[in-house]
ROSE-4610 file (N, C-alpha, C; in Angstrom, 1 decimal, always signed):
// ROSE-4610
residu = [M/M/M/A/A/A/Y/Y/Y/Q/Q/Q/A/A/A/V/V/V/L/L/L/R/R/R/N/N/N/D/D/D/A/A/A/G/G/G/P/P/P/L/L/L/Q/Q/Q/K/K/K/F/F/F/P/P/P/H/H/H/T/T/T/A/A/A/I/I/I/T/T/T/L/L/L/T/T/T/Y/Y/Y/H/H/H/S/S/S/T/T/T/P/P/P/T/T/T/V/V/V/D/D/D/I/I/I/S/S/S/K/K/K/N/N/N/G/G/G/T/T/T/S/S/S/T/T/T/L/L/L/P/P/P/L/L/L/V/V/V/G/G/G/I/I/I/G/G/G/T/T/T/F/F/F/A/A/A/L/L/L/I/I/I/I/I/I/G/G/G/F/F/F/Y/Y/Y/I/I/I/G/G/G/M/M/M/G/G/G/C/C/C/Y/Y/Y/I/I/I/C/C/C/W/W/W/S/S/S/C/C/C/P/P/P/S/S/S/A/A/A/R/R/R/Y/Y/Y/Q/Q/Q/S/S/S/I/I/I/A/A/A/Y/Y/Y/T/T/T/T/T/T/F/F/F/L/L/L/L/L/L/L/L/L/L/L/L/L/L/L/T/T/T/V/V/V/I/I/I/L/L/L/L/L/L/A/A/A/G/G/G/S/S/S/T/T/T/T/T/T/F/F/F/S/S/S/V/V/V/R/R/R/A/A/A/S/S/S/L/L/L/N/N/N/G/G/G/E/E/E/K/K/K/R/R/R/Y/Y/Y/T/T/T/P/P/P/A/A/A/H/H/H/E/E/E/W/W/W/I/I/I/E/E/E/L/L/L/S/S/S/E/E/E/D/D/D/G/G/G/L/L/L/E/E/E/G/G/G/T/T/T/I/I/I/G/G/G/I/I/I/S/S/S/E/E/E/Y/Y/Y/A/A/A/A/A/A/N/N/N/A/A/A/L/L/L/G/G/G/D/D/D/V/V/V/V/V/V/Y/Y/Y/V/V/V/E/E/E/L/L/L/P/P/P/T/T/T/D/D/D/N/N/N/L/L/L/D/D/D/V/V/V/N/N/N/A/A/A/G/G/G/D/D/D/A/A/A/I/I/I/G/G/G/A/A/A/V/V/V/E/E/E/S/S/S/V/V/V/K/K/K/S/S/S/A/A/A/S/S/S/D/D/D/I/I/I/Y/Y/Y/S/S/S/P/P/P/L/L/L/R/R/R/G/G/G/T/T/T/I/I/I/F/F/F/E/E/E/S/S/S/N/N/N/S/S/S/L/L/L/L/L/L/E/E/E/E/E/E/K/K/K/P/P/P/G/G/G/T/T/T/I/I/I/N/N/N/S/S/S/G/G/G/P/P/P/E/E/E/S/S/S/D/D/D/G/G/G/W/W/W/I/I/I/A/A/A/K/K/K/I/I/I/K/K/K/L/L/L/A/A/A/E/E/E/G/G/G/E/E/E/S/S/S/E/E/E/R/R/R/L/L/L/A/A/A/E/E/E/L/L/L/M/M/M/D/D/D/A/A/A/S/S/S/A/A/A/Y/Y/Y/R/R/R/K/K/K/F/F/F/V/V/V/T/T/T/E/E/E/D/D/D]
num = [1/1/1/2/2/2/3/3/3/4/4/4/5/5/5/6/6/6/7/7/7/8/8/8/9/9/9/10/10/10/11/11/11/12/12/12/13/13/13/14/14/14/15/15/15/16/16/16/17/17/17/18/18/18/19/19/19/20/20/20/21/21/21/22/22/22/23/23/23/24/24/24/25/25/25/26/26/26/27/27/27/28/28/28/29/29/29/30/30/30/31/31/31/32/32/32/33/33/33/34/34/34/35/35/35/36/36/36/37/37/37/38/38/38/39/39/39/40/40/40/41/41/41/42/42/42/43/43/43/44/44/44/45/45/45/46/46/46/47/47/47/48/48/48/49/49/49/50/50/50/51/51/51/52/52/52/53/53/53/54/54/54/55/55/55/56/56/56/57/57/57/58/58/58/59/59/59/60/60/60/61/61/61/62/62/62/63/63/63/64/64/64/65/65/65/66/66/66/67/67/67/68/68/68/69/69/69/70/70/70/71/71/71/72/72/72/73/73/73/74/74/74/75/75/75/76/76/76/77/77/77/78/78/78/79/79/79/80/80/80/81/81/81/82/82/82/83/83/83/84/84/84/85/85/85/86/86/86/87/87/87/88/88/88/89/89/89/90/90/90/91/91/91/92/92/92/93/93/93/94/94/94/95/95/95/96/96/96/97/97/97/98/98/98/99/99/99/100/100/100/101/101/101/102/102/102/103/103/103/104/104/104/105/105/105/106/106/106/107/107/107/108/108/108/109/109/109/110/110/110/111/111/111/112/112/112/113/113/113/114/114/114/115/115/115/116/116/116/117/117/117/118/118/118/119/119/119/120/120/120/121/121/121/122/122/122/123/123/123/124/124/124/125/125/125/126/126/126/127/127/127/128/128/128/129/129/129/130/130/130/131/131/131/132/132/132/133/133/133/134/134/134/135/135/135/136/136/136/137/137/137/138/138/138/139/139/139/140/140/140/141/141/141/142/142/142/143/143/143/144/144/144/145/145/145/146/146/146/147/147/147/148/148/148/149/149/149/150/150/150/151/151/151/152/152/152/153/153/153/154/154/154/155/155/155/156/156/156/157/157/157/158/158/158/159/159/159/160/160/160/161/161/161/162/162/162/163/163/163/164/164/164/165/165/165/166/166/166/167/167/167/168/168/168/169/169/169/170/170/170/171/171/171/172/172/172/173/173/173/174/174/174/175/175/175/176/176/176/177/177/177/178/178/178/179/179/179/180/180/180/181/181/181/182/182/182/183/183/183/184/184/184/185/185/185/186/186/186/187/187/187/188/188/188/189/189/189/190/190/190/191/191/191/192/192/192/193/193/193/194/194/194/195/195/195/196/196/196/197/197/197/198/198/198/199/199/199/200/200/200/201/201/201/202/202/202/203/203/203/204/204/204/205/205/205/206/206/206/207/207/207/208/208/208/209/209/209/210/210/210/211/211/211/212/212/212/213/213/213/214/214/214/215/215/215/216/216/216/217/217/217/218/218/218/219/219/219/220/220/220/221/221/221/222/222/222/223/223/223/224/224/224/225/225/225/226/226/226/227/227/227/228/228/228/229/229/229/230/230/230/231/231/231]
x = [+191.3/+192.4/+192.9/+193.3/+193.4/+194.8/+195.6/+196.8/+196.6/+197.1/+196.9/+198.3/+198.5/+199.5/+199.0/+199.6/+199.2/+200.1/+199.5/+200.5/+200.0/+200.9/+200.6/+200.8/+199.8/+200.3/+200.2/+201.2/+201.3/+201.5/+202.2/+202.4/+202.8/+202.0/+202.4/+201.5/+201.3/+200.4/+198.9/+198.3/+196.9/+196.7/+197.1/+196.8/+195.6/+194.6/+193.2/+193.0/+193.8/+193.5/+195.0/+195.5/+197.0/+197.4/+196.4/+196.6/+195.8/+195.8/+194.9/+195.8/+195.2/+195.9/+195.1/+195.8/+195.2/+195.9/+194.8/+195.1/+194.8/+195.9/+195.8/+195.6/+194.3/+194.0/+194.0/+194.7/+194.6/+193.6/+192.7/+191.6/+191.7/+191.3/+191.3/+189.9/+189.0/+187.7/+187.2/+186.5/+186.0/+185.5/+185.7/+185.2/+184.8/+183.7/+183.2/+182.5/+183.2/+182.6/+182.5/+181.3/+181.1/+180.7/+181.3/+180.9/+180.7/+179.9/+179.5/+180.3/+181.3/+182.1/+183.4/+183.2/+184.3/+185.3/+184.9/+185.8/+185.0/+185.9/+185.1/+186.0/+185.7/+186.4/+185.9/+186.9/+186.6/+187.4/+186.9/+187.7/+188.8/+190.0/+191.1/+192.0/+191.7/+192.4/+193.9/+194.8/+196.2/+196.4/+196.4/+196.4/+197.7/+198.9/+200.2/+200.3/+200.0/+200.3/+199.4/+198.2/+197.3/+197.6/+198.1/+198.3/+199.6/+200.5/+201.7/+201.2/+200.4/+199.9/+199.1/+198.2/+197.5/+198.5/+199.5/+200.4/+201.2/+201.5/+202.3/+201.4/+200.1/+199.4/+199.0/+198.8/+198.5/+199.8/+200.8/+202.1/+202.3/+202.3/+202.3/+201.2/+200.0/+199.0/+199.3/+199.8/+200.2/+201.3/+202.3/+203.4/+203.0/+201.9/+201.7/+201.0/+200.0/+199.1/+199.7/+200.8/+201.5/+202.7/+203.1/+204.1/+203.5/+202.3/+201.8/+201.5/+201.8/+202.0/+200.6/+199.6/+198.3/+197.1/+196.2/+195.0/+194.4/+194.3/+193.8/+194.4/+195.8/+196.5/+196.4/+196.3/+196.2/+194.8/+193.7/+192.5/+192.5/+193.3/+193.4/+194.4/+195.3/+196.1/+195.4/+194.6/+193.8/+192.7/+192.2/+190.9/+191.5/+192.8/+193.7/+193.9/+194.4/+194.8/+193.4/+192.4/+191.3/+190.8/+191.0/+190.7/+191.6/+192.8/+193.8/+193.6/+193.1/+192.9/+191.7/+190.8/+189.6/+189.8/+190.6/+191.1/+191.8/+192.6/+193.3/+192.3/+191.5/+190.3/+189.7/+189.2/+188.5/+189.3/+190.5/+191.5/+191.6/+191.7/+192.1/+190.7/+189.7/+188.3/+188.2/+188.7/+188.7/+189.8/+190.5/+191.4/+191.3/+191.2/+191.0/+191.7/+192.0/+192.6/+191.5/+191.5/+190.5/+191.4/+190.8/+191.4/+190.4/+191.2/+190.3/+190.9/+190.2/+190.5/+190.1/+190.8/+190.4/+190.3/+189.2/+189.3/+190.1/+190.7/+191.4/+192.7/+192.7/+193.9/+193.5/+192.2/+191.6/+190.5/+190.7/+189.7/+188.3/+187.4/+186.0/+185.2/+184.3/+183.7/+182.3/+181.9/+180.4/+179.8/+178.5/+177.9/+178.0/+178.4/+178.6/+180.0/+180.7/+182.3/+183.4/+182.9/+184.0/+184.5/+185.8/+186.4/+187.1/+187.1/+187.7/+188.4/+189.4/+190.7/+191.0/+190.8/+190.9/+192.3/+192.8/+194.0/+194.1/+195.3/+195.4/+194.7/+194.5/+193.8/+192.1/+191.8/+190.2/+189.7/+190.4/+189.8/+189.7/+190.5/+190.5/+190.5/+190.1/+190.0/+190.4/+190.9/+191.3/+190.1/+189.8/+188.6/+189.1/+188.6/+188.9/+187.9/+188.1/+187.2/+187.8/+187.1/+187.7/+188.3/+189.2/+189.7/+188.6/+187.6/+186.6/+185.8/+185.6/+185.2/+185.9/+187.3/+188.3/+188.3/+188.1/+188.1/+187.0/+185.9/+184.5/+184.6/+185.4/+185.3/+186.2/+187.1/+188.1/+189.0/+189.7/+190.8/+190.3/+190.7/+190.0/+190.8/+190.1/+190.7/+190.5/+189.6/+189.3/+188.8/+189.2/+188.7/+188.4/+187.1/+186.6/+186.8/+187.7/+188.1/+187.3/+187.0/+186.2/+187.1/+186.3/+187.2/+187.4/+188.5/+188.9/+187.8/+187.7/+186.9/+185.3/+185.1/+183.6/+183.1/+181.9/+181.2/+180.3/+180.5/+179.6/+178.9/+177.8/+177.2/+177.5/+177.2/+177.5/+176.5/+177.0/+176.1/+176.2/+176.7/+177.0/+178.0/+177.6/+178.7/+179.8/+180.9/+182.1/+183.0/+182.8/+183.3/+182.9/+183.8/+183.3/+184.6/+184.3/+185.3/+184.9/+185.5/+185.1/+186.1/+185.6/+186.4/+186.2/+186.8/+186.5/+185.1/+184.7/+183.4/+182.1/+182.4/+181.2/+181.8/+181.0/+181.3/+180.4/+181.2/+180.5/+180.9/+179.8/+180.0/+180.9/+181.5/+182.0/+181.5/+181.1/+180.3/+181.1/+180.8/+181.5/+181.1/+181.8/+181.1/+180.6/+181.4/+181.0/+180.9/+180.3/+180.0/+181.2/+181.5/+182.7/+183.0/+184.4/+184.9/+186.1/+185.8/+187.1/+188.0/+189.3/+190.4/+191.5/+191.4/+192.6/+192.0/+192.6/+192.3/+193.5/+193.5/+194.8/+195.0/+195.9/+196.1/+196.8/+197.4/+198.2/+197.3/+195.9/+194.9/+194.6/+194.8/+194.7/+195.5/+196.7/+197.8/+197.8/+197.7/+197.6/+196.5/+195.3/+194.0/+194.0/+195.0/+195.1/+195.6/+196.2/+196.6/+195.5/+194.3/+193.2/+193.3/+193.6/+193.7/+194.7/+195.8/+197.1/+197.3/+196.5/+196.6/+195.3/+194.1/+192.8/+192.7/+193.5/+193.4/+194.6/+195.5/+196.9/+196.9/+197.8/+198.2/+197.1/+196.0/+194.9/+193.8/+194.1/+193.1/+192.5/+191.2/+190.5/+190.7/+190.3/+190.2/+190.6/+190.8/+190.8/+189.8/+189.3/+188.1/+188.4/+188.1/+188.1/+186.7/+186.5/+185.2/+184.5/+183.3/+182.4/+182.6/+182.3/+182.3/+181.3/+181.8/+181.1/+180.9/+181.3/+181.0/+181.9/+183.0/+183.9/+183.0/+182.1/+181.3/+180.5/+180.2/+179.6/+180.4/+181.7/+182.6/+182.4/+181.9/+181.5/+180.4/+179.6/+178.6/+178.9/+180.1/+180.6/+181.3/+181.4/+181.8/+183.4/+183.9/+185.3/+185.7/+186.9/+187.4/+186.8/+186.7/+185.9/+184.4/+183.8/+182.4/+182.1/+183.2/+183.1/+183.4/+184.4/+184.5/+183.3/+182.7/+181.5/+180.4/+180.1/+179.2/+179.3/+180.7/+180.8/+180.7/+181.1/+180.8/+179.4/+178.5/+177.0/+176.5/+177.1/+176.3/+176.2]
y = [-2.0/-2.8/-2.0/-2.9/-2.1/-2.8/-1.9/-2.2/-2.1/-2.9/-2.6/-2.9/-1.9/-2.1/-1.7/-2.7/-2.6/-1.8/-0.9/-0.1/-0.7/-0.9/-1.4/-0.3/-0.1/+0.9/+0.3/-0.3/-1.0/+0.0/+1.1/+2.0/+3.4/+4.3/+5.5/+6.6/+7.4/+8.7/+8.2/+7.0/+6.6/+5.9/+6.6/+6.2/+5.7/+6.3/+5.8/+4.4/+3.9/+2.7/+2.2/+1.6/+1.2/+0.0/-0.8/-2.1/-2.0/-0.9/-0.8/-1.1/-1.9/-2.3/-1.5/-0.7/+0.1/-0.3/-0.4/-0.7/+0.3/+0.5/+1.6/+0.8/+1.1/+0.5/+1.6/+1.4/+2.3/+1.8/+2.6/+2.3/+3.2/+2.8/+3.6/+4.4/+4.0/+4.7/+5.0/+6.0/+6.2/+5.1/+4.8/+4.0/+4.3/+3.9/+4.1/+2.8/+2.3/+1.0/+1.2/+1.1/+1.1/-0.2/-1.3/-2.6/-2.7/-3.8/-4.0/-5.0/-5.6/-6.6/-6.2/-4.9/-4.5/-3.7/-3.4/-2.8/-1.5/-0.5/+0.5/+1.1/+1.3/+1.9/+3.1/+4.3/+5.7/+6.2/+7.1/+7.6/+8.6/+8.5/+9.4/+9.8/+11.2/+11.5/+11.6/+11.2/+11.6/+13.2/+13.6/+15.1/+15.6/+15.1/+15.6/+15.7/+14.7/+14.5/+15.6/+15.6/+16.5/+17.9/+18.4/+19.7/+20.1/+19.2/+19.5/+19.9/+19.1/+19.3/+20.7/+20.8/+22.1/+23.2/+23.2/+24.4/+24.7/+23.4/+23.7/+24.3/+23.9/+24.5/+26.0/+26.2/+27.8/+28.5/+28.0/+28.8/+28.9/+27.9/+28.2/+29.3/+29.1/+30.1/+31.5/+31.7/+33.1/+33.5/+32.8/+33.2/+33.4/+32.7/+33.0/+34.2/+34.4/+35.4/+36.9/+36.8/+37.8/+38.3/+37.3/+37.6/+37.7/+37.6/+37.7/+39.3/+39.8/+41.1/+41.9/+41.0/+41.8/+41.2/+41.8/+41.5/+40.1/+40.2/+39.0/+37.8/+37.9/+36.7/+36.1/+37.3/+37.0/+36.2/+36.5/+36.0/+34.4/+34.3/+32.9/+32.1/+32.7/+31.9/+31.5/+32.5/+32.2/+31.1/+31.1/+30.2/+28.8/+28.7/+27.4/+27.0/+27.9/+27.4/+26.9/+27.4/+26.9/+25.6/+25.5/+24.1/+23.0/+23.2/+22.3/+22.2/+23.1/+22.9/+21.8/+22.2/+21.4/+19.8/+19.7/+18.4/+17.8/+18.3/+18.0/+17.5/+18.2/+18.1/+16.9/+16.8/+15.5/+14.1/+14.2/+13.1/+12.8/+13.7/+13.5/+12.9/+13.4/+12.9/+11.4/+10.8/+9.4/+8.6/+9.1/+8.4/+8.6/+7.6/+7.6/+6.6/+6.8/+5.6/+5.5/+4.0/+3.8/+3.4/+3.8/+3.4/+2.4/+1.3/+0.1/-0.1/+0.2/+0.1/-1.1/-2.2/-3.4/-3.5/-4.3/-4.5/-5.7/-6.4/-7.8/-7.1/-7.9/-7.5/-6.5/-6.2/-5.3/-6.0/-6.0/-6.6/-6.1/-7.0/-6.7/-7.2/-6.8/-7.2/-7.4/-8.5/-8.8/-8.3/-8.1/-7.8/-8.7/-9.9/-10.8/-11.0/-9.9/-9.6/-10.5/-11.2/-12.0/-10.7/-11.2/-10.7/-11.7/-11.1/-11.8/-10.9/-11.6/-10.9/-11.6/-11.1/-11.9/-12.0/-13.0/-13.2/-12.1/-11.8/-10.9/-11.3/-12.6/-13.0/-12.9/-12.8/-12.8/-14.1/-15.2/-16.6/-17.1/-16.7/-17.2/-16.1/-16.5/-15.6/-16.3/-15.4/-15.8/-15.1/-16.0/-15.8/-15.6/-14.7/-14.7/-13.9/-13.7/-12.9/-11.5/-10.4/-9.1/-9.0/-7.8/-7.8/-7.2/-6.6/-6.3/-7.3/-8.4/-9.8/-10.4/-10.5/-11.2/-10.4/-9.3/-8.5/-8.8/-8.8/-9.2/-10.5/-11.5/-12.7/-13.2/-12.3/-12.5/-13.7/-14.3/-15.2/-16.6/-16.8/-17.9/-19.1/-20.2/-21.5/-22.6/-22.5/-23.6/-23.1/-23.5/-23.2/-24.3/-24.4/-25.6/-25.2/-25.6/-25.4/-26.2/-25.7/-26.4/-27.3/-28.4/-29.4/-29.1/-29.6/-29.3/-29.8/-29.0/-29.3/-29.3/-28.4/-28.0/-27.0/-27.4/-26.4/-25.6/-24.3/-23.5/-22.3/-21.9/-20.6/-19.5/-18.5/-17.1/-17.1/-17.0/-17.2/-18.4/-19.6/-20.8/-20.9/-21.6/-21.7/-22.7/-22.2/-23.1/-23.3/-23.1/-23.4/-22.7/-22.7/-22.0/-21.5/-20.5/-20.0/-20.0/-20.8/-20.6/-19.9/-19.2/-18.4/-18.6/-18.1/-18.1/-17.5/-16.7/-16.0/-16.6/-17.0/-17.4/-18.2/-18.6/-19.2/-18.5/-18.5/-17.9/-18.7/-18.8/-19.5/-18.6/-19.1/-18.5/-18.8/-17.5/-17.7/-17.3/-18.0/-17.8/-16.5/-15.5/-14.1/-14.4/-15.4/-15.6/-16.9/-17.5/-18.8/-19.4/-20.6/-21.2/-22.5/-23.1/-24.4/-24.0/-24.5/-24.4/-25.3/-24.9/-25.7/-25.9/-25.1/-24.9/-24.3/-24.9/-24.1/-23.9/-23.1/-22.8/-23.6/-24.5/-25.7/-25.1/-23.9/-23.3/-23.1/-22.9/-22.6/-23.7/-25.0/-26.0/-26.0/-25.7/-25.8/-24.5/-23.3/-22.1/-21.3/-21.5/-20.9/-19.3/-19.0/-17.6/-16.7/-17.2/-16.5/-15.8/-16.1/-15.2/-14.0/-13.9/-12.9/-11.8/-12.4/-11.6/-11.2/-11.9/-11.6/-12.0/-11.4/-11.9/-11.7/-10.5/-10.3/-10.4/-11.2/-11.7/-13.2/-13.5/-14.9/-15.7/-15.0/-15.8/-15.9/-16.0/-16.3/-17.8/-17.8/-19.2/-20.2/-19.7/-20.7/-20.0/-20.7/-20.2/-20.8/-20.1/-20.5/-20.1/-21.2/-21.0/-20.6/-19.1/-18.7/-19.3/-19.5/-20.0/-18.9/-19.4/-18.6/-17.4/-16.2/-14.9/-14.4/-15.1/-14.7/-13.5/-13.2/-12.1/-10.7/-10.8/-9.6/-9.2/-10.0/-9.8/-9.0/-8.7/-8.4/-7.0/-6.1/-4.9/-4.5/-5.6/-5.5/-5.5/-6.1/-6.0/-4.8/-4.6/-3.4/-3.2/-2.1/-1.8/-1.5/-1.0/-1.0/+0.3/+1.3/+2.5/+2.4/+1.7/+1.4/+0.4/-0.6/-1.5/-0.9/+0.1/+0.8/+1.6/+2.2/+3.0/+2.1/+0.8/-0.1/-0.6/-0.9/-1.4/-0.2/+0.9/+2.0/+2.4/+2.1/+2.4/+1.4/+0.0/-1.3/-1.1]
z = [+14.6/+15.0/+16.5/+17.5/+18.8/+19.2/+20.0/+20.4/+22.1/+22.9/+24.3/+24.9/+26.1/+27.0/+28.3/+29.3/+30.8/+31.7/+32.4/+33.6/+34.8/+35.6/+37.1/+38.0/+39.1/+39.9/+41.5/+42.0/+43.2/+44.2/+44.0/+45.0/+44.3/+44.3/+43.5/+43.5/+42.6/+42.7/+42.8/+42.3/+42.3/+43.8/+44.7/+46.1/+46.6/+45.9/+46.2/+45.6/+44.6/+44.1/+44.1/+45.2/+45.1/+44.3/+43.9/+43.2/+42.0/+41.2/+40.1/+38.7/+37.9/+36.7/+35.8/+35.0/+33.9/+32.5/+31.5/+30.3/+29.3/+28.6/+27.5/+26.2/+25.5/+24.4/+23.3/+22.1/+20.9/+20.0/+19.7/+18.7/+17.4/+16.3/+15.0/+15.0/+15.7/+15.9/+17.2/+17.5/+19.0/+19.8/+20.9/+21.7/+23.1/+23.5/+25.0/+25.4/+26.4/+27.0/+28.4/+29.1/+30.4/+30.8/+31.4/+31.7/+33.2/+33.5/+34.8/+35.5/+35.0/+35.6/+36.4/+37.0/+37.7/+37.0/+35.8/+34.8/+34.3/+33.9/+33.1/+32.0/+30.9/+29.7/+29.4/+29.4/+29.2/+28.1/+27.2/+26.3/+26.6/+26.1/+26.5/+25.4/+24.7/+23.6/+24.0/+23.0/+23.3/+23.2/+24.3/+24.5/+24.2/+24.5/+24.2/+22.8/+22.0/+20.4/+19.9/+20.4/+19.7/+20.0/+21.1/+21.5/+20.6/+20.4/+19.5/+18.1/+17.6/+16.1/+16.1/+17.1/+17.1/+17.2/+18.0/+18.2/+17.0/+16.3/+15.2/+14.0/+13.9/+12.9/+13.2/+14.5/+14.9/+14.6/+14.9/+14.6/+13.2/+12.4/+10.8/+10.4/+10.9/+10.4/+10.7/+12.0/+12.5/+11.6/+11.3/+10.5/+9.0/+8.4/+7.1/+7.0/+8.0/+8.0/+8.2/+9.1/+9.2/+8.2/+7.4/+6.4/+4.9/+4.9/+3.4/+3.2/+2.1/+1.7/+1.6/+1.3/+1.0/+1.8/+2.1/+2.6/+2.0/+0.8/-0.1/+0.2/+0.1/+0.4/+1.9/+2.9/+4.4/+4.5/+3.7/+3.8/+3.4/+2.3/+1.8/+2.6/+3.2/+4.2/+5.3/+5.7/+7.1/+6.9/+5.7/+5.3/+5.3/+4.7/+4.5/+5.9/+6.7/+8.1/+8.8/+8.9/+9.4/+8.9/+7.6/+7.0/+7.6/+7.6/+8.1/+9.6/+10.4/+11.8/+12.0/+11.2/+11.3/+10.9/+9.7/+9.7/+10.7/+11.3/+12.5/+13.5/+13.9/+15.2/+14.6/+13.3/+12.9/+13.1/+12.6/+12.7/+14.1/+15.1/+16.4/+17.1/+16.6/+17.2/+16.7/+15.8/+15.4/+15.9/+16.8/+17.5/+19.0/+19.5/+21.1/+21.8/+23.1/+23.9/+24.9/+25.5/+26.6/+27.7/+28.9/+30.2/+31.0/+31.2/+31.8/+33.1/+34.1/+35.6/+36.0/+36.5/+36.9/+38.4/+38.9/+40.4/+40.7/+39.9/+40.4/+41.2/+42.2/+43.2/+44.3/+44.3/+45.3/+46.1/+47.4/+48.2/+48.2/+48.1/+48.2/+49.4/+49.9/+51.2/+51.1/+51.8/+51.9/+53.2/+53.3/+54.6/+55.7/+55.2/+56.4/+56.7/+56.4/+56.7/+56.3/+55.1/+54.2/+53.3/+52.8/+51.9/+50.8/+49.5/+48.7/+47.6/+47.3/+46.5/+45.1/+43.9/+42.9/+42.4/+41.6/+41.1/+39.9/+39.4/+38.3/+37.1/+36.7/+35.7/+35.9/+37.1/+37.4/+37.6/+37.3/+37.3/+38.8/+39.7/+40.9/+42.0/+43.2/+44.3/+45.6/+46.5/+47.9/+48.8/+49.8/+50.7/+52.1/+52.9/+54.3/+55.1/+56.4/+57.0/+57.3/+57.5/+57.7/+59.2/+59.2/+60.6/+61.5/+61.0/+62.0/+62.4/+61.5/+62.2/+63.1/+62.7/+63.5/+65.0/+65.1/+66.4/+67.2/+66.5/+67.2/+67.7/+66.9/+67.5/+68.6/+68.8/+69.8/+69.7/+70.4/+70.3/+69.6/+68.4/+67.5/+68.2/+68.4/+68.9/+68.0/+66.9/+65.9/+64.7/+63.6/+62.4/+61.4/+61.0/+60.3/+58.7/+58.1/+56.7/+55.7/+54.5/+53.5/+52.8/+52.3/+51.7/+50.1/+49.5/+48.2/+47.2/+46.0/+44.9/+45.5/+46.3/+46.8/+45.8/+45.2/+44.4/+45.5/+45.3/+46.1/+45.4/+45.8/+45.4/+46.2/+45.7/+46.6/+47.8/+48.9/+50.1/+50.9/+50.3/+50.8/+51.8/+53.0/+54.0/+53.6/+53.8/+53.3/+54.6/+55.7/+57.0/+58.2/+59.2/+60.5/+61.1/+62.1/+62.9/+64.3/+65.3/+66.8/+67.6/+68.6/+69.4/+70.8/+71.7/+73.2/+73.4/+72.5/+72.8/+72.0/+70.7/+69.9/+68.7/+68.0/+66.6/+65.7/+64.3/+63.1/+62.0/+61.0/+59.7/+58.7/+57.8/+56.6/+55.5/+54.7/+53.6/+52.2/+51.2/+50.0/+49.5/+49.1/+48.4/+47.0/+46.3/+45.0/+44.5/+43.3/+43.0/+42.3/+42.6/+42.2/+42.8/+42.6/+43.3/+44.1/+45.3/+46.4/+46.0/+45.8/+45.3/+46.3/+47.4/+48.4/+49.6/+50.7/+52.0/+52.7/+53.8/+54.4/+55.6/+55.3/+56.3/+57.5/+57.4/+58.6/+59.7/+59.3/+60.4/+61.3/+60.7/+61.4/+62.8/+62.4/+63.6/+64.5/+63.6/+64.4/+64.0/+64.5/+64.2/+64.7/+65.6/+66.0/+65.0/+63.9/+62.6/+62.1/+62.3/+61.8/+62.6/+63.8/+64.7/+64.2/+64.1/+63.9/+62.4/+61.3/+60.2/+59.3/+59.8/+59.1/+57.5/+57.1/+55.7/+54.9/+55.7/+54.9/+55.1/+56.1/+56.2/+56.8/+57.4/+57.9/+56.9/+55.7/+54.6/+54.9/+54.5/+54.7/+53.5/+52.3/+51.3/+49.8/+48.8/+47.3/+46.5/+45.6/+44.9/+43.4/+42.5/+41.2/+40.8/+40.3/+40.0/+38.8/+39.0/+37.8/+36.7/+35.4/+34.4/+34.4/+34.2/+34.2/+35.8/+36.8/+38.1/+38.6/+38.0/+38.2/+38.0/+37.1/+36.8/+38.1/+38.9/+40.3/+41.3/+41.1/+42.0/+42.2/+41.2/+41.5/+42.5/+42.7/+43.6/+45.0/+45.4/+46.7/+47.1/+48.4/+48.8/+48.8/+48.5/+48.5/+49.8/+50.2/+51.4/+52.0/+51.2/+51.8/+52.1/+51.3/+51.7/+52.8/+52.9/+54.0/+55.4/+55.3/+56.6/+57.1/+56.0/+56.5/+57.1/+56.4/+56.7/+58.1/+58.6/+59.8/+60.9/+60.4/+61.4/+61.7/+60.6/+60.9/+61.5/+61.3/+61.8/+63.5]
């Protein structure tokens, strides 16, 4: 049987992962699960509780050994203490917690300079172009938006951005169905320049079944910064 609790870290000590959802799962038996869908599960023993139990038995063992009147009774007490300690260790070994770090809510980037950010449930995603791409394009004057209910594969063109310097297609990072586009860009295409990774998003996509597993294949912010620096 397993019990789960979700902890969110929107701004706190996990600065490297500012939007990481952490799921603590209690298992009655050991579990290790490393998955490829942008999540990882690692064992974590309840260290605090385990330390308290160990400390209690060590204290009791020391008290018994020191207070026994003869070496014979000390030997018996010491053996009993070791058996109890071994029992505690075995019980602790059969109880683990798992930490599941989810990539949902974290932007991931493609080599074509699009980004996608999944919703909390991982079923939908928001697509846009990166700040690097927006700066390279210059002042955007027109955005061709995708139509609703458009089925796309990863890498399919879903629209285009035109600037005073050039034009560029927009590609879908993952497979799914486009269900909404950013109508604000029709009236204010320059929003892509002022907020390419916020208000200047392009479209929203409902992911095909199992497609969220490919999210980990895309670059995180750190890898993308390195990519554009070397580009």
